[in-house]
PAKOL-338583 format. One line per 4 residues: their letters; for each residue z, x, y of C-alpha. Coordinates in Angstrom, 1 decimal. Last residue first. Example, Ala and Ser with C-alpha at 12.3 -4.5 7.8 and 13.67 -1.06 7.14 Angstrom:
PAKOL-338583
SA> 7.1,13.7,-1.1 | 7.8,12.3,-4.5
END
This chain:
PAKOL-338583
EALK> -1.0,-19.2,6.7 | -4.6,-19.4,7.9 | -7.3,-17.0,9.3 | -5.2,-13.9,8.9
YSVT> -7.2,-11.1,10.4 | -8.2,-7.7,9.1 | -9.9,-4.9,11.0 | -10.9,-1.9,8.8
VSMD> -11.9,1.7,9.7 | -12.7,4.0,6.8 | -13.1,7.7,6.1 | -14.1,9.9,3.2
SRKY> -14.4,13.7,2.8 | -15.9,15.3,-0.3 | -15.8,18.4,-2.4 | -17.3,19.0,-5.8
DYQM> -17.0,20.7,-9.3 | -18.0,18.3,-12.1 | -21.5,19.7,-12.4 | -20.3,23.3,-12.7
INSD> -18.0,23.0,-15.7 | -14.6,24.7,-15.2 | -13.7,22.1,-12.7 | -12.2,22.2,-9.2
NKTT> -12.2,18.8,-7.5 | -11.5,18.9,-3.7 | -10.9,15.6,-2.0 | -10.5,15.0,1.7
SASL> -9.1,11.8,3.1 | -9.2,9.5,6.1 | -7.8,6.1,6.8 | -7.7,3.7,9.7
GIMM> -6.3,0.2,9.5 | -6.1,-2.5,12.2 | -4.1,-5.7,11.6 | -4.5,-9.0,13.2
SGLR> -2.4,-12.1,12.9 | -0.1,-11.1,15.8 | -3.1,-11.0,18.1 | -1.9,-13.5,20.8
DSLA> 0.9,-11.2,22.0 | -1.7,-8.7,22.8 | -2.7,-5.1,22.0 | 0.4,-3.8,20.2
LGSL> 0.7,-7.3,18.7 | -2.5,-6.6,16.8 | -0.5,-4.5,14.4 | -1.6,-0.9,13.8
QLGL> -1.6,0.9,10.5 | -2.7,4.5,10.5 | -3.6,6.7,7.5 | -4.0,10.3,6.5
SHVT> -4.8,11.6,3.0 | -5.1,15.1,1.5 | -6.4,15.1,-2.2 | -6.3,18.0,-4.6
QSDR> -8.0,18.0,-8.0 | -7.8,20.4,-11.0 | -10.2,19.6,-13.8 | -10.5,21.0,-17.3
RFKR> -13.5,20.3,-19.6 | -13.7,21.7,-23.1 | -17.0,23.4,-23.1 | -20.3,22.7,-24.9
STPE> -22.1,22.6,-21.5 | -24.0,19.4,-22.3 | -21.8,18.1,-25.2 | -18.4,18.2,-23.4
QNGY> -16.0,19.1,-26.1 | -13.1,16.7,-26.8 | -9.5,16.6,-25.5 | -10.3,16.5,-21.8
KADY> -7.5,17.8,-19.5 | -6.9,16.5,-16.0 | -4.6,18.0,-13.4 | -3.9,16.1,-10.3
ASVS> -2.5,17.0,-6.8 | -1.7,14.7,-4.0 | -0.8,15.3,-0.4 | 0.3,12.6,2.0
ATVR> 0.3,11.4,5.6 | 1.2,7.9,6.9 | 1.3,6.7,10.4 | 2.8,3.3,11.3
SYRT> 2.4,1.0,14.2 | 3.9,-2.1,15.8 | 7.5,-1.2,16.4 | 6.4,2.1,17.8
PSVA> 6.0,5.7,16.5 | 6.6,4.4,12.9 | 6.4,7.5,10.7 | 5.5,7.8,7.0
IGAM> 5.8,11.0,5.1 | 4.2,12.3,1.9 | 4.4,13.6,-1.6 | 2.2,13.1,-4.6
IGKT> 2.2,14.4,-8.2 | -0.3,14.0,-10.9 | -0.9,14.3,-14.7 | -4.2,13.3,-16.2
RNAN> -5.1,12.9,-19.9 | -8.7,12.6,-20.9 | -11.4,10.9,-23.1 | -14.8,11.4,-21.5
AMLA> -16.1,13.7,-24.2 | -15.7,10.9,-26.8 | -18.8,9.1,-25.4 | -20.9,12.2,-25.3
NFAT> -20.0,13.0,-28.9 | -20.9,9.5,-29.9 | -24.3,9.8,-28.2 | -25.0,13.0,-29.9
TGPT> -24.3,11.3,-33.3 | -21.5,12.0,-35.7 | -19.8,8.6,-35.3 | -22.2,5.8,-34.3
RRSE> -21.6,4.5,-30.7 | -19.9,1.7,-28.9 | -17.3,1.3,-31.6 | -15.4,4.3,-30.2
TLNF> -14.1,2.5,-27.1 | -13.0,5.5,-25.2 | -9.4,6.6,-24.3 | -8.2,7.2,-20.8
TSHS> -4.6,8.5,-20.3 | -2.4,8.5,-17.2 | 0.7,10.2,-16.0 | 2.1,9.9,-12.4
GEAF> 4.7,11.4,-10.2 | 5.5,10.0,-6.8 | 7.2,11.1,-3.6 | 8.3,9.5,-0.4
LAFR> 9.8,10.4,3.0 | 10.4,7.7,5.6 | 10.9,7.9,9.3 | 11.4,5.2,11.9
SLFT> 14.7,3.5,10.8 | 16.6,6.7,11.6 | 15.7,8.0,8.1 | 14.2,6.1,5.2
RSIG> 14.2,7.5,1.7 | 11.6,7.1,-1.1 | 11.2,7.5,-4.8 | 8.4,7.0,-7.2
LRYD> 7.6,7.0,-11.0 | 4.1,6.1,-12.1 | 2.6,5.3,-15.5 | -1.1,4.5,-16.2
RSHG> -2.7,3.5,-19.5 | -6.4,3.4,-19.8 | -8.9,1.6,-21.9 | -12.5,2.4,-22.7
DNQD> -16.2,2.0,-21.9 | -17.6,5.2,-20.3 | -20.3,5.8,-22.9 | -21.2,2.2,-22.2
ATTF> -23.2,3.3,-19.2 | -25.7,5.3,-21.3 | -28.7,3.1,-20.6 | -28.1,3.0,-16.8
AASS> -31.4,2.0,-15.2 | -32.6,-0.3,-18.0 | -29.1,-1.7,-18.2 | -25.7,-1.0,-19.9
VRNI> -22.6,-2.7,-18.4 | -19.4,-0.7,-18.1 | -16.4,-2.3,-19.7 | -12.9,-1.0,-18.6
ISYK> -9.7,-2.3,-20.2 | -6.6,-1.6,-18.1 | -2.9,-1.1,-18.8 | -0.4,-0.5,-16.0
ASLY> 3.2,0.7,-15.9 | 5.4,1.1,-12.8 | 8.7,2.7,-12.0 | 10.3,2.3,-8.6
SQLG> 13.0,4.0,-6.5 | 14.7,3.5,-3.2 | 17.2,6.1,-1.9 | 19.9,5.2,0.7
FPLS> 22.5,7.7,-0.5 | 22.9,5.9,-3.9 | 19.9,4.3,-5.6 | 18.2,0.9,-5.1
HGAT> 15.8,-0.2,-7.9 | 12.2,-1.4,-8.1 | 10.4,-2.3,-11.3 | 6.6,-2.5,-11.3
VGGS> 4.7,-4.4,-14.0 | 1.2,-4.2,-15.3 | -2.1,-5.9,-16.1 | -5.8,-4.9,-15.9
IVNS> -9.1,-6.4,-16.9 | -12.1,-4.5,-15.5 | -15.8,-5.4,-15.6 | -18.4,-2.9,-14.5
DSST> -21.9,-2.5,-13.1 | -23.5,0.9,-13.6 | -24.0,3.3,-10.8 | -26.5,3.6,-7.9
KSLT> -26.7,0.0,-6.8 | -23.3,-1.4,-7.8 | -21.9,-4.8,-9.0 | -18.1,-4.8,-9.6
ESVR> -16.3,-7.4,-11.5 | -12.5,-7.7,-11.4 | -9.8,-9.4,-13.5 | -6.2,-8.8,-12.3
ANPS> -2.6,-9.1,-13.6 | 0.8,-8.5,-12.0 | 4.5,-8.2,-12.8 | 6.8,-7.3,-9.9
LRLS> 10.4,-6.8,-11.0 | 13.2,-6.2,-8.5 | 16.1,-4.7,-10.4 | 19.8,-4.9,-9.7
GLKL> 20.2,-8.0,-11.9 | 16.8,-9.4,-12.5 | 15.1,-10.3,-9.2 | 11.5,-11.6,-9.6
SAGT> 8.4,-11.0,-7.5 | 5.3,-12.4,-9.2 | 1.6,-11.7,-9.6 | -1.8,-13.2,-10.1
FVST> -5.3,-12.0,-9.5 | -9.0,-13.0,-9.3 | -11.4,-10.3,-8.3 | -15.0,-10.0,-6.9
TGST> -16.4,-6.6,-6.0 | -19.7,-5.8,-4.3 | -21.4,-2.4,-4.1 | -23.4,-0.2,-1.8
LYEY> -21.8,3.2,-1.2 | -24.6,5.2,-2.9 | -27.4,3.0,-1.7 | -28.8,5.1,1.2
KRGR> -29.4,4.3,4.8 | -26.8,1.8,6.1 | -24.9,1.4,2.8 | -23.6,-2.1,2.3
KEQH> -20.1,-2.7,1.0 | -19.0,-6.2,0.0 | -15.5,-7.4,-0.9 | -14.4,-10.6,-2.6
SAGI> -10.9,-11.9,-3.3 | -9.0,-14.4,-5.4 | -5.4,-15.7,-5.6 | -2.3,-16.5,-7.4
TLSD> 1.3,-15.7,-6.4 | 4.7,-16.4,-7.8 | 8.0,-16.0,-5.9 | 11.7,-15.1,-6.3
CDQN> 13.6,-15.3,-3.1 | 16.8,-14.2,-4.9 | 19.0,-17.0,-3.5 | 17.0,-19.7,-5.4
AFEY> 14.5,-22.4,-4.6 | 11.5,-20.6,-6.0 | 8.8,-19.5,-3.6 | 5.2,-20.4,-4.5
TAAV> 2.5,-18.2,-3.1 | -1.2,-19.0,-2.6 | -3.7,-16.2,-2.0 | -7.2,-16.3,-0.5
SLGA> -9.0,-13.0,0.4 | -12.3,-12.4,2.2 | -14.0,-9.0,2.7 | -16.6,-7.2,4.7
TTAL> -17.7,-3.6,4.7 | -20.4,-1.7,6.6 | -21.5,1.6,4.9 | -22.1,5.1,6.2
ERIT> -23.7,7.8,4.1 | -24.0,11.6,3.7 | -25.9,12.6,0.6 | -25.4,16.1,-0.8
KRAG> -28.6,17.5,-2.1 | -31.0,17.2,-5.0 | -31.3,13.5,-5.1 | -33.4,12.2,-8.1
GFPE> -32.4,8.5,-7.7 | -29.2,8.9,-9.6 | -27.8,12.5,-9.4 | -30.0,15.6,-9.9
YTST> -28.4,19.0,-10.5 | -30.8,22.0,-10.3 | -30.7,24.0,-13.5 | -28.2,26.2,-15.4
SNAA> -28.0,28.1,-18.6 | -25.2,29.2,-21.0 | -26.3,31.6,-23.7 | -27.2,30.2,-27.1
GPSL> -25.1,30.3,-30.2 | -23.8,26.7,-30.0 | -27.2,25.3,-29.1 | -29.0,24.2,-25.9
KFEL> -26.1,25.2,-23.5 | -25.8,23.4,-20.2 | -24.6,23.8,-16.6 | -26.1,21.6,-13.9
RGSS> -26.2,23.3,-10.5 | -25.6,22.3,-6.8 | -22.7,24.7,-6.9 | -20.5,22.3,-4.9
PYSN> -21.4,19.4,-7.2 | -22.9,16.3,-5.5 | -20.3,13.5,-5.5 | -23.1,11.0,-4.5
ANDS> -21.3,9.9,-1.3 | -20.7,13.5,-0.2 | -20.0,13.3,3.6 | -18.5,9.8,3.1
GSMG> -18.3,6.7,5.2 | -16.6,3.4,5.6 | -16.9,0.6,8.1 | -15.0,-2.5,8.9
ISAS> -14.6,-6.2,8.5 | -11.7,-8.2,7.1 | -10.8,-11.8,6.3 | -7.5,-13.4,5.5
VITR> -6.5,-16.7,4.0 | -2.8,-17.1,3.2 | -1.4,-20.2,1.4 | 2.3,-20.9,1.3
WRRA> 4.0,-23.3,-1.2 | 7.8,-23.7,-1.2 | 8.1,-24.2,2.6 | 11.6,-23.4,3.9
RGDI> 10.5,-19.8,4.7 | 7.9,-21.1,7.1 | 10.4,-23.2,9.0 | 12.7,-20.2,9.3
ISTL> 9.9,-18.0,10.7 | 8.8,-20.8,13.1 | 12.4,-21.1,14.4 | 12.4,-17.3,15.0
EAVR> 9.2,-17.5,17.0 | 10.3,-20.6,19.0 | 13.6,-18.9,20.0 | 11.7,-15.7,20.9
AKQD> 9.3,-17.7,23.1 | 12.2,-19.5,24.9 | 13.9,-16.1,25.5 | 10.7,-14.7,27.0
AALP> 10.4,-17.7,29.4 | 14.0,-17.5,30.5 | 16.3,-20.1,29.0 | 18.1,-23.2,30.3
LQAL> 20.1,-24.3,27.2 | 19.2,-27.0,24.6 | 17.0,-24.5,22.7 | 20.0,-22.2,22.3
AELE> 21.9,-24.9,20.3 | 19.0,-25.4,17.9 | 18.7,-21.6,17.6 | 22.3,-21.2,16.6
GAAL> 22.1,-24.0,14.0 | 18.9,-22.6,12.6 | 20.5,-19.1,12.3 | 23.5,-20.5,10.4
TDNG> 21.3,-22.2,7.9 | 18.7,-19.4,7.7 | 21.0,-16.7,6.5 | 18.1,-14.5,5.4
LNVL> 19.7,-11.3,6.8 | 16.7,-10.9,9.2 | 17.3,-14.5,10.4 | 21.0,-13.9,10.9
IEAR> 20.3,-10.7,12.9 | 17.8,-12.6,15.1 | 20.3,-15.4,15.7 | 23.1,-13.0,16.7
ILRL> 20.7,-11.3,19.1 | 20.0,-14.7,20.6 | 23.7,-15.4,21.0 | 24.2,-12.0,22.8
GVDA> 21.4,-12.7,25.2 | 22.6,-16.2,25.9 | 26.0,-15.1,27.0 | 27.9,-18.4,27.5
PRQN> 30.2,-17.7,24.5 | 31.5,-14.4,26.0 | 34.7,-13.5,24.1 | 33.7,-15.2,20.9
VLRE> 30.2,-13.9,21.3 | 31.6,-10.4,21.5 | 33.4,-10.8,18.2 | 30.2,-12.3,16.7
VASL> 28.1,-9.3,17.7 | 30.7,-6.9,16.1 | 30.5,-8.8,12.8 | 26.7,-8.9,13.0
AAPL> 26.4,-5.1,13.4 | 28.3,-4.6,10.2 | 26.1,-7.1,8.3 | 22.9,-5.5,9.9
DGGA> 23.4,-1.9,8.7 | 19.9,-0.6,9.6 | 21.1,2.7,10.9 | 19.9,2.0,14.4
LRKS> 21.4,-1.4,14.1 | 24.8,0.0,13.1 | 24.9,2.5,16.1 | 23.9,-0.1,18.7
IFQQ> 26.5,-2.6,17.4 | 29.2,0.0,17.4 | 28.4,1.0,21.0 | 28.7,-2.6,22.1
NLRQ> 31.9,-3.2,20.1 | 33.5,-0.1,21.7 | 32.6,-1.3,25.2 | 33.8,-4.8,24.5
NDLD> 37.3,-3.8,23.4 | 38.6,-6.9,21.8 | 39.1,-5.4,18.3 | 41.0,-2.3,19.6
ALID> 42.4,-0.2,16.7 | 40.2,-1.9,14.2 | 37.1,-1.0,16.3 | 38.0,2.7,16.4
MWDV> 38.7,2.6,12.6 | 35.2,1.1,12.1 | 33.4,4.0,13.7 | 32.3,4.9,17.2
EARV> 30.7,8.3,17.9 | 29.4,10.1,21.0 | 30.6,7.6,23.6 | 28.4,6.3,26.4
PAAM> 29.7,4.0,29.1 | 28.0,0.6,29.0 | 25.3,0.0,31.7 | 22.5,-0.2,29.2
FLSL> 24.3,-2.8,27.1 | 21.6,-5.5,27.2 | 18.8,-3.0,27.1 | 20.3,-1.2,24.1
VSAA> 21.0,-4.5,22.3 | 17.4,-5.8,22.8 | 15.9,-2.5,21.6 | 18.1,-2.6,18.5
IAAV> 17.0,-6.2,17.8 | 13.4,-5.3,18.2 | 13.8,-2.3,15.9 | 15.4,-4.5,13.3
LSRK> 12.6,-7.0,13.6 | 10.0,-4.2,13.2 | 11.7,-2.9,10.1 | 11.7,-6.4,8.6
WFIV> 8.1,-7.0,9.5 | 7.0,-3.7,8.0 | 9.0,-4.4,4.8 | 7.3,-7.8,4.5
GTM> 3.9,-6.3,5.1 | 4.4,-3.7,2.4 | 5.4,-6.4,-0.1
END
């Protein structure tokens, strides 16, 4: 869905740029509204300024009406007719757009105009296909300055008996490490997804697919893992709501933590609000099964099921800026049948049950039609309802995450790299806990290059 929105905004920006260059010589007027147009429908200067204003605001239907008035006055103007075709494509009116493009293809066009006609025709042909298969591959690198989440204090807090004083010792994560581990890992992934688009006006669709991703630590094993997933989802319009149900089954094999299987399913409902606001509400349910082994005998103490709810809102300004915010609430409950009630192992199992509340706010900026920069801040508060058996405390965590990301289309580098996407991300996490061994800081980064092999 993000890719579709990115494409639509890029197309709007391209149309706006075309209009501005076409009408560069037109006299400038501060404001042109619909009443000005009604007073003088044939005034080309007013129509030109009205088109530029409506495109900048994303109001394509209003811009189209003004473009068509100018086309009626100047039917031989190829630039205007191409702009009309672009707007029609972006509005999803493929029948009218195809007719205009067929007519334009018969005319003597400049090289860039021929390329644009071919590109728009390809978009229409692609949407006419019911089944569409996308195969994409990615390579990259990820790193962390605290891959083992080593506690800031470097200490393990424990209490041998309820009446004893609290004691500490040097903390040791898997492998006996007694320090923060910095690690880089190479990443590679492959994804195959097939989408069926229903023959209706709402562009409803159904998607099934599978993916696999490998991470290999270059020096240590803390970032080494492999994840295989199969997934399905849909995009359905129900009245004023856009529903997106989804389900996923994943298996992760790790070197320095237990292997795990996760089954999850959920649904997201999107709705448009007044004043240009967009909102969504999502619910997700997951079943987590961690596999015990000789190296991780207590892995099943983290088996359980989680419920996650999110409510978000966003608003776009001037077609290049977007503000967004999200609130979340999640619960994690353990599978009690894994241990015998009353035992130390059972108490350790139940200590992981928690409720977490979070809030996130951020901004997204598109400096160019081919790039997007996103920055956000998140804060989470987690409360654990049962006593942690090692420290004999009720655990409370407060976490803050700062994130920065960049998406860059390959078109920014070359017209032949439209199937490539470059992603950069960086984040810092600070977890403040009332128990020493859960208090840590870490910074993470990743660079990924993905490419659509087939579509």
